N, C-alpha and C positions, 0 to 999 in steps of 0.2 A: 568253438562251431561260427566260420564268419558268415556275417548274413550277407544271403543272395541278393543281386544287384534288381531292381524290379522289372519284369520282364516290358518289352516296347509295345507300343500296342501296333498292328500292321500298318503296312504303306496302305493307304489309302486315297480313292480318287474322289475328288469332291465336289470337280466339277469337270466338263467334257474337256479332256485336254488338261486337266490340273491333278497334281498328287500330292498329298501331304505324306511325308517321308519323316518317321522322328528318327532323332539321332542321340545317343545318350550323355549325360551330364556327370560330372563327377565332383564330388567335396560338395555339391550345394543339397537346400532342400527339394530340388525340382531334379526328376530322375530324367527329364529329356526334352529337347526342343523339338519343334519341328518346320522343316524348311519344307518350300513349295516348289516343285519342279513342272514347268510349265511347256507344253508342248506349241510349237511356231511353226511359221511358215519353212525357217532355213534350221531349224533345231531343237532346242530344250534351252531353257533359261532358269534360273534357280532365285527366288526372294530367301535371303538369307543363307549362310556358310555353315554354320553350327560349329559345338564345341570340340576343340581340339583333342578330343582322346583317341589314345592309339586306334581304335576300333571304328571310328567314325568314318572314314575312307573307304572301308570295304562295305560297312552297311548304305551309305550313300551310293554305290556301285550295284549292291542289291537293290534298293531303292528304285535306281533308273529303270536294270532290269525288269520291275516288276511293270512300269510302266514302258515297256516294250523298247527301250533306249540303253543307251550307254553311254559313260560319261565323255566318250568320244564325241557325242552328240550336244555337248553345253558348251552355251555360248556367249553366256553372260551372267552373272552375279548380281543380284540388288542387295542389298545389305540395308536392313530398317536402321542399324546404330550400331555403334562399336564395341559393345558390352559383348565379351570373348564367346558367349554363347550365340553369337548372330554373327560375329564377325572373325572368329577365331581360328577357321579353318580356311579363309579366303584365301591366304597366299598359297597356301598348298593346293588348292583347288586349281588356282590361276598357274603354277607350276606343272600341274598334270594336265591340265586340258586346254593350254593358251585363253581361256574365255576373260574376259573384261569384268573389271569390279566397279561398282556404283556405289557409292556414296554422297551423303548431303556433305555442303563445305565446312559446316559449321561442328560434322564431326571428323571429319578429314582433316580439320586443322590442328584437334589435340592428340593424335594417333602416336605421335613420337613421345609426347609429355607422359600420355599415358602408359604406354608399353616399351619405351626407350631406355636403353640402360642408362642412358644421360639425361632423362625427363628429370624434371623437377616436383613429379607428383609427392612424392614424402616431405620436400619444404614447404609445399603448399598445403600438407595434410596437416603437419605439425601447427602452421599459422593457423589455419583454421579449429584447430582441436582448443588453441590457445583463447581465440575469439569466444568459444563456445562455453569457455569455462571450465572444460575436462581439468581435473587435478593432475599434476605435471606426471604421477606413476602410471593413471590410467591412459593419459595420453602417449606415451611411449609405447603402450600397449596396444592403442587403437591405430596408430599410425600405419602398422603393416598388417592390418587387418583386414587383409585382401586374399581372394582369391586366386587371383593372378596377377603377379609383378612384372618388374621391369625384364625384359627379358624372356619371360615365359612363352608371349605370344610372337611368333613371326609377322612384323610388321608386312602392311599391304597397303602402298599408297594407292588410292582409286585411279583407274584409267578414265573415269568419265563423273562428271559431279553433277548431280542432279538436284533442283532447288524445286519450290511449291510450283505446280502447275505442270511442270515437264513431262511430256510423253518419253516411255523407255523406247531407246530405237529395238522393238522387237517387231520382227515384219508378222503381218496377221493378227498382232492383237495390239488393242489399247488398253493401256498400263500407265497410270496418270500417278507422277509422284506425288504425295502430299504431306508437306512439312507439318509435322506434328511434335514441336518442342514440350519438355518437361521430362520428361523420364533421361531425356538427354540433350545438349542444343539442336541436333540435328536430326532427332529422330523423323524417319520418314514412315508412313503410310503408303500402300500401291494400290490404287483405286483400277476395279474393273468395273467399269460403267455399264459395258455390253451384260454384263452376267450379273448385275446388282450386288457385287462380293467387293469386298475391300480386303487386302493382307495386311493385319493390324498391328503386327510386330507386336510391341508390349504396351500401347498405348491403350490397348483393351484386352482383359483379361475375363474370363466368364466368372470366376469366384473369387479371384485376389485382389486387391488393389496395387496397379503398378507401383514399386518404388517411387517415390517423387522428391528429390533429395537435393539440396545443397550443399556444396562442399568443391573441392578441388574441380576444375573445368565444368563446371555449372553455369547455367545464365544467372544473374543477380538476382531474379524471382523466379525459380521454377516453376512452381503450385501456378502462380497466375497464368503462365505459358502454358501449362499442363488444362488448367483448366478451357483456355481458349482453344486449345485443341480438342475438348471433348464436345465443346458448344459447335464446332466446326464440322464434327460426324455429321450433325444432323443435316447440314447443307448440302451432304454427299448424296442424301435421299435414302430410301428405303435397302437398307443393305445387309446381306449376312456377312459377320466378320470372321477371318481365318486366322486367330491369333497365334503367337509361337509357343501358349503352354495352355494347358487346360483344353475344355470343349469349344466348338465352336459355336458362335455368338448367331442367333437366327436374326434378332432384332439388335444391330449395332446402336442406334440411336437411344434406344431404349435401356442399354447397359450404360453406355456413356450418361443418359442422364441419373442412372441408380448412382454410379462415382462421383457427380458432383456433388448429389444428395449426401454421399461418406464424409466427403470432405468440407462441405459446410459444416454438417455436427462434429469433425474433427476440431474445425477454427473454434467453434463455441466451447468446446472441453478444453483448448487451449488458454481461451480467455479468463475459464473459470480460473485453470491452477495458476494464472497471472496474479487474479485479484485475490486469490489465496497468499500471494507473497512470493512465488516463485520468480526469481530473476534472470539466472541464464540459461542458454540454451540445454547445457547437462541437467541442470535443476527442473527445470520443464519437462524435462526428458522423462526424468524419474520419477514424476508424479502421473504421467498420464496411464491409461490406460493400455495395455497391447493383449495380444492373445496368449503371448506366455511371457512370465516375469525376467526383465532383463538380465538378472543375475545368471539367469538358466542358458541364456542364450549362446551360439558361437560369436567370437568377436567381431566379425564382422556383420554381422545381423544388430548388433549394437551400435554400429559404427553407420549403420542402414539408419536404425530408428533416431538417432541424433539429426542423420540429414534430412531427413523426415521431418523432426521437430522445426528445427531450422527454417524450413521452407512454409512451414504453416506460420511462424511466427512472422516471416518476410510478407507473406501475404494479409496479414492481420496489419501490416504496416502502411503496406500499399492501401489496404481498404481504412487506413485513419483509425482503426480500432486498436492499435497499440504503436508505443513509442520504444526506440531504442536508444541508448549513450553507447559512444563508441569504443569505450575499453581499452585495450581488453584485461577482464571478460566483459563483452557487451553485456549491458545490464538492459533488460526488456521491464515494460509496464504495461497496464491494461490503459489505455483512455477512460477517464471518468466518465461514466453515463451521465448526461446532463439530467437535472431533477426538473420534472415538468413546473411551469410556472405555474 
């Protein structure tokens, strides 16, 4: 007997003229991703495009019908970032509706390398795994430990690039782009200041901690970027956050503080592991506590764990709490704590 996919939650009106539409995901630990349909003076707009599953286009059309509209009313798609559950259906939607697609330029710049058949993702991954101290046999396995490979996503270069503070061209709606790097270099949230709400993408999740990894196509210090993005949430003022996964968040700034605290604790744990003698990213990763044993996880999650570990080590180096020798593999060490005089 094969397990049935979990039922999707219903389409839900979350604000006047705003509907949350769940679309299924496949091959991941997440059942669905929410995209958000926004009614404006000239039609509808989407925040995120969804995962390119075979049933997603029909479910998206059904979601629009629940909002009293059709996909013919769609004018634009605001993509928070280029992970496949947010960007994957963008090309199909644009071809079917003529809607424009918007991205931050930092994510737009890595589309071809990430999804193109001629991209350099595999070579960069092998190089990174070597630097991280992953044994050769394991590195060969992890190089292709990805849910979506080259050619699996139809490439969709944006018609419009939005940077921090830009107002999206949506008649009758004030929707402001908030650059929030960390999860990806060009991650965007979209603020609705009049409504006191923000579309959070993967920057805030109600239960889980978003994956903040170093690796191919990331910024040099993604965790530092992410912590600054979390602190910036409070600058928006009181907000309810509508993330792409899990539950809505009534207090966005409060949740951001919880996530900052989580990473502070994780940084202390990484320091303790360094002080016990672990040196490479691979070795440190193997000694950290995880919700599940690493040897029981799918390979793509093992790679995500390595990326998270590397991001925390880089943050410690930024703080002056750890040093690294160039390698490969790189060798990490905790900076000795000065004895009181």
